[in-house]
C-alpha positions as CSV (number, residue, x, y, z in Angstrom):
1,X,-44.1,-26.5,16.4
2,X,-44.3,-22.9,15.4
3,X,-45.2,-20.5,18.2
4,X,-48.7,-19.0,18.1
5,X,-47.2,-15.6,17.1
6,X,-48.2,-13.2,19.8
7,X,-45.3,-10.9,18.7
8,X,-45.8,-9.1,15.4
9,X,-42.0,-8.9,14.9
10,X,-41.5,-12.7,14.9
11,X,-41.3,-13.9,11.3
12,X,-42.5,-17.5,11.1
13,X,-41.3,-20.0,8.5
14,X,-42.9,-23.4,8.0
15,X,-40.4,-25.8,6.3
16,X,-42.5,-28.5,4.7
17,X,-40.5,-31.5,3.6
18,X,-41.1,-34.9,2.0
19,X,-39.1,-38.2,2.0
20,X,-35.7,-38.1,0.2
21,X,-35.6,-34.3,0.4
22,X,-32.4,-32.3,-0.2
23,X,-31.0,-31.8,3.3
24,X,-28.1,-29.6,2.2
25,X,-30.3,-27.2,0.3
26,X,-32.9,-27.1,3.1
27,X,-30.4,-26.3,5.8
28,X,-28.6,-23.8,3.5
29,X,-31.9,-21.9,3.4
30,X,-32.5,-22.0,7.1
31,X,-29.0,-21.3,8.4
32,X,-28.9,-17.6,7.4
33,X,-32.0,-17.0,9.6
34,X,-30.2,-18.7,12.5
35,X,-27.3,-16.3,12.1
36,X,-29.6,-13.3,11.7
37,X,-31.1,-14.2,15.1
38,X,-27.7,-14.4,16.6
39,X,-26.6,-11.1,15.2
40,X,-29.8,-9.1,15.6
41,X,-31.8,-10.8,18.3
42,X,-34.6,-13.3,17.8
43,X,-36.4,-12.3,14.7
44,X,-37.2,-15.6,12.9
45,X,-38.8,-18.8,14.1
46,X,-39.0,-22.0,12.0
47,X,-40.3,-25.5,12.2
48,X,-39.5,-28.5,10.1
49,X,-42.7,-30.3,9.2
50,X,-43.8,-33.4,7.2
51,X,-47.0,-35.3,6.6
52,X,-47.4,-37.3,9.8
53,X,-44.3,-35.9,11.4
54,X,-41.5,-38.1,12.9
55,X,-38.0,-38.8,11.6
56,X,-37.7,-38.1,7.9
57,X,-34.9,-39.5,5.8
58,X,-33.2,-37.2,3.4
59,X,-31.7,-38.2,0.0
60,X,-28.3,-38.6,1.6
61,X,-29.8,-41.0,4.3
62,X,-29.5,-38.5,7.1
63,X,-32.6,-38.1,9.3
64,X,-34.4,-35.0,10.4
65,X,-36.9,-34.8,13.2
66,X,-40.1,-33.2,11.9
67,X,-43.5,-32.2,13.5
68,X,-46.8,-33.1,11.8
69,X,-48.1,-30.7,9.3
70,X,-51.4,-29.3,10.5
71,X,-53.8,-28.4,7.6
72,X,-55.9,-26.5,10.1
73,X,-53.0,-24.5,11.4
74,X,-52.4,-20.8,11.4
75,X,-50.9,-19.4,8.2
76,X,-47.1,-18.7,8.6
77,X,-45.3,-15.7,7.1
78,X,-43.3,-18.1,4.8
79,X,-44.2,-21.6,3.6
80,X,-41.0,-23.3,2.3
81,X,-41.7,-26.4,0.3
82,X,-38.6,-28.5,0.1
83,X,-38.7,-31.7,-1.9
84,X,-36.3,-33.5,-4.2
85,X,-37.1,-37.1,-5.3
86,X,-40.7,-37.3,-4.1
87,X,-42.7,-34.1,-4.5
88,X,-45.8,-36.3,-5.2
89,X,-45.7,-37.3,-1.5
90,X,-47.2,-33.8,-0.7
91,X,-49.9,-34.0,-3.4
92,X,-52.6,-34.7,-0.8
93,X,-56.0,-32.9,-1.2
94,X,-56.1,-31.3,2.4
95,X,-52.5,-30.3,2.2
96,X,-52.9,-28.7,-1.2
97,X,-56.1,-26.9,-0.1
98,X,-54.1,-25.5,2.9
99,X,-51.4,-24.2,0.5
100,X,-54.1,-22.4,-1.5
101,X,-55.7,-21.0,1.7
102,X,-52.4,-19.8,3.1
103,X,-51.4,-18.2,-0.2
104,X,-54.7,-16.3,-0.3
105,X,-54.1,-15.2,3.3
106,X,-50.8,-13.6,2.3
107,X,-48.2,-16.3,3.1
108,X,-45.1,-16.0,1.0
109,X,-44.4,-19.2,-0.9
110,X,-40.9,-20.5,-1.2
111,X,-39.8,-23.7,-3.1
112,X,-36.5,-25.6,-2.9
113,X,-35.3,-28.1,-5.5
114,X,-38.5,-29.7,-6.9
115,X,-40.9,-27.9,-4.6
116,X,-42.5,-26.0,-7.5
117,X,-44.1,-29.3,-8.5
118,X,-46.1,-29.2,-5.3
119,X,-47.4,-25.7,-6.1
120,X,-48.3,-27.0,-9.5
121,X,-50.4,-29.8,-8.0
122,X,-52.1,-27.1,-5.9
123,X,-53.1,-25.3,-9.0
124,X,-50.9,-22.3,-8.2
125,X,-48.5,-22.3,-11.1
126,X,-50.7,-20.3,-13.5
127,X,-48.4,-17.4,-14.2
128,X,-45.0,-15.9,-13.5
129,X,-41.5,-17.2,-13.3
130,X,-40.0,-20.1,-11.3
131,X,-36.9,-22.3,-11.2
132,X,-36.3,-25.9,-10.1
133,X,-33.3,-28.2,-10.0
134,X,-31.8,-28.3,-13.6
135,X,-32.7,-32.0,-14.0
136,X,-36.4,-31.2,-13.7
137,X,-36.7,-27.9,-15.6
138,X,-37.9,-29.5,-18.8
139,X,-40.5,-31.6,-17.0
140,X,-41.9,-28.6,-15.1
141,X,-42.2,-26.6,-18.3
142,X,-44.0,-29.4,-20.1
143,X,-46.5,-29.8,-17.2
144,X,-47.2,-26.1,-16.6
145,X,-46.7,-24.2,-19.9
146,X,-48.3,-21.0,-18.6
147,X,-45.2,-20.3,-16.5
148,X,-41.6,-19.4,-17.4
149,X,-39.2,-22.0,-16.0
150,X,-35.8,-20.2,-15.8
151,X,-32.3,-21.5,-15.9
152,X,-31.4,-19.6,-12.7
153,X,-30.2,-20.5,-9.2
154,X,-33.1,-18.6,-7.7
155,X,-36.0,-16.5,-8.9
156,X,-37.9,-13.8,-7.0
157,X,-41.4,-13.7,-8.4
158,X,-44.6,-12.2,-6.9
159,X,-46.1,-15.7,-6.8
160,X,-43.2,-17.7,-5.4
161,X,-39.6,-17.3,-4.3
162,X,-37.9,-20.3,-5.8
163,X,-34.4,-21.8,-5.8
164,X,-32.9,-24.7,-7.7
165,X,-31.1,-26.0,-4.6
166,X,-27.4,-25.8,-3.6
167,X,-26.0,-22.3,-3.3
168,X,-29.2,-20.9,-4.6
169,X,-30.8,-21.7,-1.3
170,X,-28.3,-19.4,0.5
171,X,-28.9,-16.6,-1.9
172,X,-32.7,-17.0,-1.6
173,X,-32.6,-16.7,2.2
174,X,-30.2,-13.8,2.0
175,X,-32.6,-12.0,-0.3
176,X,-35.4,-12.4,2.4
177,X,-33.1,-11.0,5.1
178,X,-32.1,-8.1,2.9
179,X,-35.8,-7.2,2.3
180,X,-36.6,-7.5,6.0
181,X,-33.5,-6.1,7.7
182,X,-31.6,-4.3,4.9
183,X,-28.5,-4.9,2.8
184,X,-26.1,-4.4,5.6
185,X,-27.7,-7.2,7.6
186,X,-27.6,-9.5,4.6
187,X,-23.9,-8.8,4.1
188,X,-23.1,-9.4,7.8
189,X,-24.9,-12.7,7.7
190,X,-23.1,-13.8,4.5
191,X,-19.8,-12.8,6.0
192,X,-20.5,-14.8,9.2
193,X,-21.3,-17.9,7.1
194,X,-18.2,-17.3,4.9
195,X,-20.3,-17.0,1.7
196,X,-19.7,-14.0,-0.7
197,X,-23.1,-12.4,-0.2
198,X,-26.2,-12.7,-2.4
199,X,-25.0,-13.6,-5.9
200,X,-26.8,-12.7,-9.2
201,X,-29.8,-14.8,-9.9
202,X,-28.6,-15.9,-13.3
203,X,-26.7,-19.1,-13.3
204,X,-23.1,-18.8,-14.5
205,X,-23.0,-22.3,-15.8
206,X,-26.4,-22.3,-17.6
207,X,-25.9,-19.9,-20.5
208,X,-29.0,-20.0,-22.7
209,X,-28.5,-21.6,-26.1
210,X,-29.8,-18.5,-27.7
211,X,-26.6,-16.7,-26.7
212,X,-24.5,-18.8,-29.0
213,X,-22.9,-16.7,-31.7
214,X,-22.0,-18.3,-35.0
215,X,-18.2,-18.5,-35.5
216,X,-17.1,-17.8,-39.0
217,X,-14.0,-19.8,-39.9
218,X,-14.2,-21.2,-36.4
219,X,-10.9,-21.3,-34.6
220,X,-12.4,-22.6,-31.4
221,X,-10.8,-25.3,-29.4
222,X,-12.2,-28.8,-29.6
223,X,-13.7,-28.6,-26.1
224,X,-15.3,-25.2,-26.9
225,X,-16.6,-26.5,-30.1
226,X,-18.2,-29.5,-28.5
227,X,-19.7,-27.3,-25.7
228,X,-21.3,-24.9,-28.2
229,X,-22.6,-27.8,-30.4
230,X,-24.2,-29.4,-27.4
231,X,-25.9,-26.1,-26.4
232,X,-27.4,-26.0,-29.8
233,X,-28.6,-29.6,-29.5
234,X,-30.2,-29.0,-26.1
235,X,-32.0,-26.0,-27.5
236,X,-33.4,-28.1,-30.3
237,X,-34.4,-31.3,-28.6
238,X,-38.1,-30.8,-29.6
239,X,-37.3,-29.8,-33.2
240,X,-33.9,-31.4,-34.0
241,X,-31.5,-29.7,-36.4
242,X,-29.1,-31.6,-38.7
243,X,-25.4,-32.0,-37.9
244,X,-24.5,-30.0,-41.1
245,X,-26.7,-27.2,-39.8
246,X,-25.0,-27.2,-36.4
247,X,-21.6,-27.1,-38.0
248,X,-22.6,-24.2,-40.3
249,X,-23.9,-22.3,-37.3
250,X,-20.5,-22.7,-35.6
251,X,-18.6,-21.8,-38.7
252,X,-16.7,-25.1,-39.1
253,X,-16.8,-28.0,-41.5
254,X,-18.9,-31.0,-40.5
255,X,-15.9,-33.2,-40.6
256,X,-14.1,-30.9,-38.1
257,X,-17.0,-31.2,-35.7
258,X,-17.1,-35.0,-36.1
259,X,-13.4,-35.2,-35.4
260,X,-13.8,-33.2,-32.2
261,X,-16.5,-35.5,-30.9
262,X,-14.5,-38.6,-31.7
263,X,-11.4,-37.3,-30.1
264,X,-13.3,-36.6,-26.9
265,X,-14.6,-40.2,-26.9
266,X,-18.2,-39.0,-27.5
267,X,-18.9,-40.9,-30.7
268,X,-20.6,-39.0,-33.5
269,X,-22.5,-35.7,-33.1
270,X,-25.6,-37.4,-34.4
271,X,-25.3,-40.2,-31.9
272,X,-24.7,-37.7,-29.0
273,X,-27.7,-35.7,-30.1
274,X,-29.9,-38.8,-30.0
275,X,-28.6,-39.6,-26.5
276,X,-29.5,-36.1,-25.3
277,X,-33.0,-36.5,-26.7
278,X,-33.4,-39.9,-25.2
279,X,-32.1,-38.6,-21.8
280,X,-34.8,-35.9,-21.9
281,X,-37.3,-38.6,-22.7
282,X,-36.2,-40.6,-19.6
283,X,-36.8,-37.5,-17.4
284,X,-40.3,-36.9,-18.8
285,X,-41.2,-40.5,-18.5
286,X,-40.3,-40.7,-14.8
287,X,-41.0,-37.2,-13.7
288,X,-44.4,-36.5,-15.4
289,X,-47.5,-38.4,-16.4
290,X,-47.5,-37.0,-20.0
291,X,-49.0,-39.3,-22.6
292,X,-46.4,-41.3,-24.6
293,X,-47.1,-39.3,-27.8
294,X,-46.5,-36.0,-26.0
295,X,-43.2,-37.3,-24.6
296,X,-42.2,-38.4,-28.1
297,X,-43.0,-35.0,-29.7
298,X,-41.3,-33.2,-26.9
299,X,-38.1,-35.1,-27.7
300,X,-38.2,-34.7,-31.5
301,X,-39.8,-38.0,-32.5
302,X,-42.6,-37.8,-35.1
303,X,-44.7,-40.7,-33.6
304,X,-45.0,-42.7,-30.4
305,X,-44.2,-45.9,-32.4
306,X,-40.9,-44.6,-33.7
307,X,-40.0,-43.2,-30.3
308,X,-40.7,-46.6,-28.7
309,X,-38.5,-48.5,-31.2
310,X,-35.6,-46.1,-30.8
311,X,-35.9,-46.1,-27.0
312,X,-36.0,-49.9,-26.7
313,X,-33.1,-50.3,-29.1
314,X,-31.0,-47.9,-26.9
315,X,-32.1,-49.0,-23.4
316,X,-33.3,-52.5,-23.9
317,X,-36.8,-51.8,-22.5
318,X,-39.9,-50.0,-23.7
319,X,-40.7,-46.4,-22.6
320,X,-43.8,-47.8,-20.7
321,X,-41.6,-50.3,-18.8
322,X,-39.1,-47.5,-18.1
323,X,-41.9,-45.3,-16.6
324,X,-43.0,-48.2,-14.4
325,X,-39.5,-48.8,-13.1
326,X,-39.1,-45.1,-12.5
327,X,-41.9,-45.1,-10.0
328,X,-39.9,-47.3,-7.7
329,X,-38.8,-45.4,-4.6
330,X,-35.4,-43.7,-5.0
331,X,-33.7,-45.8,-2.4
332,X,-34.7,-49.0,-4.2
333,X,-34.0,-48.1,-7.8
334,X,-30.4,-49.2,-7.9
335,X,-31.3,-52.6,-6.4
336,X,-33.2,-53.5,-9.5
337,X,-30.8,-52.3,-12.2
338,X,-30.0,-55.8,-13.3
339,X,-33.6,-56.9,-13.6
340,X,-36.1,-56.4,-16.4
């Protein structure tokens, strides 16, 4: 339980988790505050909480002892919503009302991995910028078009401080420490943890497709050619472009592009593009409640009927059936892979 905060200098963090949460990212966020307490005296207090409390299993099967989340409790300085596979577990009316009340009271909101979906359920994602785990960015953007979902490790926005997970959680926590105790404290904490300080928010491995420059007479390597072609495909999943157009953008002949894909064991560019579109469809089916037509249009299909035919031909089951199976709890999904 969090202390009742008689001391104005004690910064309180409520770490709200759900089943199958990302333990590594959650502890990566908390550990810099532990070190700051060690180096500068007790400054931060935190409590791991969940609906109902008790032992909570993370996605890696490790268990964390949590205390019950109290909707009537005092607003903390920071509310950290850490979810991964089951953000919907926190979509409970009293809990969401508490999030809104705490936000109005001045609590700083932080999300880890898919935690932004919980803020969306609370009606708080109405503006600003946010990030989530890369696998869920498209889904979040489809559900909440009023916000900018960024391809970044972490994002500092007036509404919410968000991180996609992994190393972004370290950087997110270090940014809080820098704002509170200064850059020198941030650097000392990062040195103690053997991490190279707060890194730039922009992800080094998620270059936006808009940064691709056409290559005239392309002398790119096969691997580089495939990478750039795939970036163009990912940027045009909703409005697919033709393979000849992709080749022209890259400054190579269509046959050269096709040879590069075949040599890499990736089939044809057209087939790979379809796989990317269908992969996006799988995400939207299992991570959102969007109507089938909206899923189809978001993945470049002109109608729900055509989408359903192509999807079933590729995966052997209809989009509706895939959505139903996707609602199975994460730990049980793989047990039913051979069933239909």
